[in-house]
Every structure is written in structure tokens, then in C-alpha cells.
C-alpha positions in Angstrom: 47.4 -12.5 -0.5 45.7 -9.3 0.7 44.0 -9.0 -2.7 42.6 -12.5 -2.5 41.4 -12.0 1.0 39.5 -8.9 0.0 38.1 -10.7 -3.1 37.0 -13.6 -0.9 35.3 -11.2 1.5 33.5 -9.5 -1.4 32.3 -12.8 -2.8 31.0 -13.9 0.7 29.0 -10.7 1.1 27.8 -10.5 -2.5 24.6 -12.6 -2.0 23.5 -10.2 0.7 23.5 -7.2 -1.6 22.6 -8.5 -5.1 18.9 -8.8 -5.6 17.8 -12.3 -6.7 16.6 -12.9 -10.3 13.3 -14.7 -9.9 11.8 -17.1 -12.3 8.3 -16.7 -13.6 6.7 -18.9 -10.8 8.6 -17.1 -8.0 7.7 -13.7 -9.4 4.1 -14.6 -9.7 4.2 -15.9 -6.1 5.7 -12.6 -4.9 3.0 -10.5 -6.7 0.2 -12.7 -5.5 1.5 -12.5 -2.0 1.7 -8.7 -2.0 -1.8 -8.5 -3.6 -3.2 -10.7 -0.7 -1.3 -8.6 1.9 -2.8 -5.4 0.4 -6.2 -7.1 0.7 -5.7 -7.6 4.4 -5.4 -11.4 3.8 -2.2 -11.6 5.8 -2.3 -15.3 6.6 -3.0 -16.3 3.0 -0.2 -14.1 1.8 2.5 -15.9 3.8 2.8 -19.0 1.7 3.2 -17.1 -1.5 5.6 -14.6 -0.1 7.8 -17.4 1.3 8.4 -18.8 -2.1 9.9 -15.5 -3.4 11.6 -14.6 -0.1 13.4 -17.9 0.0 14.6 -17.2 -3.5 16.2 -14.0 -2.2 13.8 -11.3 -3.3 14.1 -8.3 -0.9 10.6 -7.0 -1.6 9.0 -10.4 -0.8 11.3 -10.7 2.3 10.0 -7.3 3.6 6.4 -8.1 3.1 6.8 -11.6 4.6 8.3 -10.0 7.7 5.3 -7.6 7.8 2.8 -10.4 7.3 4.4 -12.6 10.1 4.6 -9.7 12.5 1.0 -8.7 11.9 -0.3 -12.3 12.2 1.5 -12.7 15.5 0.9 -9.1 16.7 4.5 -8.7 17.7 8.1 -8.9 16.3 9.1 -12.6 16.7 12.3 -14.3 15.5 10.8 -15.4 12.2 9.6 -11.9 11.3 12.9 -10.4 12.3 14.8 -13.0 10.1 13.0 -11.8 7.0 13.3 -8.1 7.8 17.1 -8.6 8.2 17.3 -10.6 5.0 15.6 -7.7 3.2 17.6 -5.0 5.1 20.8 -6.7 4.1 19.8 -6.0 0.5 19.4 -2.3 1.4 15.6 -2.3 1.7 15.1 0.9 3.7 11.6 0.0 4.8 13.0 -3.2 6.4 15.7 -1.2 8.1 13.2 1.2 9.6 11.0 -1.6 10.9 14.1 -3.2 12.6 15.0 0.3 13.9 11.5 0.6 15.5 11.8 -2.5 17.7 11.3 -1.5 21.3 11.0 -4.9 23.0 12.6 -7.7 21.1 11.3 -11.2 22.1 14.9 -12.5 22.1 15.7 -10.1 24.9 12.9 -11.4 27.0 14.0 -15.0 26.4 17.7 -13.9 26.6 18.7 -15.7 23.4 19.6 -12.8 21.0 22.4 -13.7 18.6 25.7 -12.0 19.4 25.9 -10.7 15.8 22.4 -9.1 16.0 22.5 -5.5 15.1 20.7 -3.2 17.6 17.7 -1.1 16.4 19.5 2.2 16.4 22.2 0.9 14.0 19.6 -0.1 11.5 17.9 3.3 11.8 21.2 5.1 11.4 22.0 3.0 8.3 18.6 3.7 6.8 19.0 7.4 7.4 22.4 7.5 5.8 21.3 5.7 2.7 18.0 7.6 2.4 19.7 11.0 2.9 22.1 10.3 0.1 19.3 9.4 -2.2 17.1 12.3 -1.1 19.9 14.8 -1.7 20.2 13.3 -5.2 16.6 14.1 -5.8 14.9 10.8 -5.0 11.3 11.7 -3.9 10.6 8.4 -2.2 13.8 8.7 -0.2 12.7 12.1 0.9 9.5 10.6 2.2 11.5 7.9 4.0 13.6 10.7 5.6 10.4 12.1 7.0 9.5 8.7 8.4 12.9 8.5 10.1 13.2 12.0 11.4 9.6 13.2 11.6 10.9 16.5 10.2 8.0 18.1 8.2 10.5 19.7 5.9 11.3 16.3 4.4 7.6 15.6 3.8 7.2 18.9 2.0 10.3 18.2 -0.1 8.9 14.8 -1.0 5.5 16.3 -1.9 7.1 19.1 -3.9 9.3 16.5 -5.8 6.1 14.7 -6.9 5.6 11.8 -4.5 1.9 11.2 -4.5 1.9 9.5 -1.1 3.7 12.4 0.4 1.3 14.8 -1.3 -1.6 13.0 0.3 0.0 13.3 3.8 0.8 16.9 3.2 -2.9 17.6 2.5 -4.0 15.5 5.5 -1.5 17.3 7.8 -2.7 20.7 6.7 -6.3 19.6 6.9 -5.7 18.7 10.5 -4.4 22.1 11.3 -0.6 21.8 11.0 1.3 24.8 9.8 0.4 28.5 9.8 -2.2 29.6 7.2 -5.0 32.1 6.8 -8.2 30.0 6.8 -8.9 30.3 3.0 -5.2 29.8 2.2 -5.2 26.6 4.2 -8.1 25.2 2.3 -6.5 26.2 -1.0 -3.3 24.3 0.0 -5.2 21.2 1.1 -7.0 21.1 -2.2 -3.8 21.7 -4.2 -2.0 18.8 -2.5 -5.0 16.4 -2.8 -5.4 17.3 -6.5 -1.7 16.8 -7.3 -1.7 13.4 -5.4 -4.9 12.4 -7.2 -3.3 13.3 -10.6 -0.3 11.2 -9.5 -2.5 8.1 -9.2 -3.1 7.8 -5.4 -6.7 6.7 -4.9 -7.2 8.0 -1.4 -6.5 11.4 -2.7 -8.8 10.9 -5.6 -11.6 10.4 -3.1 -10.6 13.4 -1.0 -10.3 15.7 -3.9 -13.6 14.3 -5.3 -15.3 15.2 -2.0 -14.0 18.7 -2.2 -15.4 19.1 -5.7 -18.7 17.6 -4.6 -19.1 20.1 -1.7 -18.4 22.8 -4.2 -21.2 21.6 -6.4 -19.1 20.0 -9.1 -20.9 16.7 -9.3 -19.2 15.8 -12.6 -15.8 16.3 -11.0 -16.7 14.0 -8.1 -18.0 11.3 -10.5 -14.8 11.5 -12.5 -12.5 11.0 -9.6 -14.8 8.4 -8.0 -14.5 6.3 -11.2 -10.8 6.8 -11.4 -10.3 5.6 -7.9 -12.4 2.5 -8.6 -10.3 1.8 -11.7 -7.2 1.5 -9.4 -8.9 -1.3 -7.6 -9.4 0.7 -4.3 -11.9 -1.6 -2.7 -14.0 0.9 -0.7 -14.5 3.0 -3.9 -15.2 -0.1 -6.0 -18.0 -0.8 -3.6 -19.3 2.8 -3.6 -19.1 3.1 -7.4 -20.8 -0.2 -8.0 -23.6 0.7 -5.6 -24.0 4.1 -7.2 -24.3 2.6 -10.7 -27.0 0.3 -9.4 -28.8 3.1 -7.6 -28.3 1.6 -4.2 -28.9 4.4 -3.5 -29.0 6.9 -6.3 -27.0 9.7 -4.6 -24.7 11.2 -7.3 -26.8 11.0 -10.4 -25.1 8.1 -12.2 -27.0 6.7 -15.2 -28.5 3.4 -14.0 -26.2 0.4 -15.0 -27.4 -2.7 -13.1 -25.0 -5.0 -15.0 -21.9 -3.0 -14.3 -23.0 -2.3 -10.7 -23.6 -5.9 -10.0 -20.3 -6.9 -11.6 -18.3 -4.6 -9.4 -20.0 -5.6 -6.2 -19.7 -9.2 -7.1 -15.9 -8.7 -7.8 -15.5 -7.7 -4.2 -16.7 -11.2 -3.1 -13.1 -12.4 -3.8 -12.0 -10.4 -0.7 -13.8 -13.0 1.4 -14.1 -10.8 4.4 -11.0 -8.7 3.9 -11.5 -5.2 5.2 -15.1 -5.9 6.3 -16.4 -6.0 2.7 -18.2 -9.3 3.1 -21.1 -7.8 5.0 -21.4 -5.0 2.5 -21.5 -7.4 -0.5 -23.9 -9.8 1.2 -26.3 -6.9 1.9 -26.1 -5.1 -1.4 -25.8 -7.8 -4.1 -29.2 -9.3 -3.5 -30.8 -5.8 -3.6 -29.3 -5.2 -7.0 -30.2 -8.8 -8.2 -33.8 -8.2 -7.3 -34.0 -5.5 -10.0 -32.4 -7.8 -12.7 -33.4 -10.6 -15.0 -31.6 -13.9 -15.0 -30.0 -12.9 -18.3 -28.7 -9.7 -16.9 -27.2 -11.4 -13.8 -25.4 -13.9 -16.0 -24.0 -11.0 -18.1 -22.9 -9.2 -14.9 -21.1 -12.3 -13.7 -19.3 -12.6 -17.0 -18.4 -8.9 -16.9 -17.1 -9.3 -13.3 -14.6 -12.0 -14.4 -13.5 -9.9 -17.4 -13.1 -6.8 -15.2 -11.0 -8.7 -12.6 -8.7 -10.0 -15.3 -8.2 -6.7 -17.1 -7.9 -4.3 -14.2 -5.5 -3.8 -11.2 -6.3 -6.2 -8.3 -8.5 -5.1 -5.5 -6.5 -3.4 -2.7 -7.0 -1.3 0.4 -3.7 0.5 -0.3 -2.3 0.2 3.2 0.8 2.3 4.0 3.8 0.3 3.0 5.5 1.2 6.3 3.0 0.0 8.8 2.9 0.3 12.6 
């Protein structure tokens, strides 16, 4: 009887810890929702994320919790429900967000569920799981340990293990004056971490490293990393790169390419105000168009559609663990 009781308990808990297998439509909804979230279209993301979250996908559940919390500007019952659903599938980011709750709305209304786990328990659970993974060599878990403990040692371990996001923040931290370095050694360390992060694919580091090269007089190096950041879909760089190609203005010596410049700026129109890009597009696109023939504009519009379908979606690359 004891065996069957244990088996029954296991079967009851199983749905909480086994990640759902999504069908094509649900997977597409999740990906579209995350894309919209990363474009600062929080309200638009919710309906897509809900489809995959209700199907049991922990990543969609986490981002749905994030989107609802940001839309309402506080942790409400609905956001908490989705964070908990994701956390119950061992999503460490969801556990940390639950652990960061300072003033839960249910406490104010005095209707917290008796089974509701307090924030410190979620944080301790996240720390236990992350530490085990980190000690086994998981670089992302090391970065999460830094988020939980604020111990700079974990950030350095994550960066040394190759986490591009951690490498970016190592560089930023050193640039802001953290740690003890001789001045020239500090600048060398900042450059090293930005370079490693850029090579690891993180677009914000690509721009930082490109700026270092530019100040050194390496214009070709800057142009290379500027283009690489644009290829990731990093929206601010897509705008800058497109404007540079169209010589609006001609700052970095790019060969004039009105069609590609117009295409990239036009692509940003799909953000529809996300991240403040609408004003930039509305100002710059007519200035480029004034230099072009009708045929060139049509070619640029066609290229814009082709580019959007063949490259990574536009994104502002917000930190996954937001405040």
C-alpha cells in the first residue's frame, strides 16, 4: 500500500515538473510572444504567451508573468499565478521574481492562499538548485547565483566560464570603477570582457567594444562590430547602421547604400513605437527617401521584407531577469 501511495503522489506531482510538449501553433505563439516582449510590446505579447502558458510551457509562463507584472506595474494575483506555474517546473528566473516580492497584493487584501510559499522559500529553492548547477560548471547558473547573492565572485566565475551576458556586466562593473586596478590595467580588463562578450554574440557588448576600437582610431573594427550588432536585430544599432549607410549623417565612412539604409530603417517601423523608435523612423525615413528614385524605394521596401524574414527579429535585448 505504501508503494502505491508513493506512486500516486508522484503521478500527482508529475505535471508540475515535466515540461509540456507544445504543438507547432503553441510553439509559434510562445516565440511570437517572447519576440513582442523583447520589443517592449508587453500588452501585445500577453495573448500569444497565454496560449503556450496554458499549454504548460514554463518559459511562456515566466514571460507571461513578467508581461502582466509590467503592464500593471506591480505583482498582482494573475502575474504571481504564472510565475508559480513556471517556478513549479524549476524555472529559476520565476523563483527569483517570486523571491523578490516585498509587498504582495494578497497581503494587503488579506486573501493570500494558505498554501502560498513565502518569498524567502522561493529564493532559497532557487539558490539550492542554481548552486548545484553552478558547481557542476553551468555558466548561466553561476550568473543566476550572482543575481541571488550579489557576490561578485559568482559574476566573475560566470564570465570566466563563457557566459556573454556575465562578461558584459563584468566589463560594465569594471568600467564603473569596481575592483582594484591600475588605470591602464582597468581599461585592458574592460576591453577584454567586452571583446569576449561581443565574440560570444551579445550585441550590447558589440557596440561597447566597437566604441573602444573607434576611439583608438580603428574605424574598420567599429564598422565590423556595428554591422554584427545590427545582424542580431538589436534595434538601436539597426537604426544607426541604416542611417549610416544612407549617410544620415555620414559619420563612419560607410559606402553610400540608400536602398539598404532605407530597408533597415523601414524594418524598424514594425516596432510601432516600441522603445521610442517611431519618432526616429518618422524623422529619418523621409530624409533618405528624398535622395531616392521611386524604383529605388520599391526595391528598398522589397529588401526590407526579405531582410525581416531571413534575420533574427528586432529586439531591445532587455535583461531576462527584470526589476
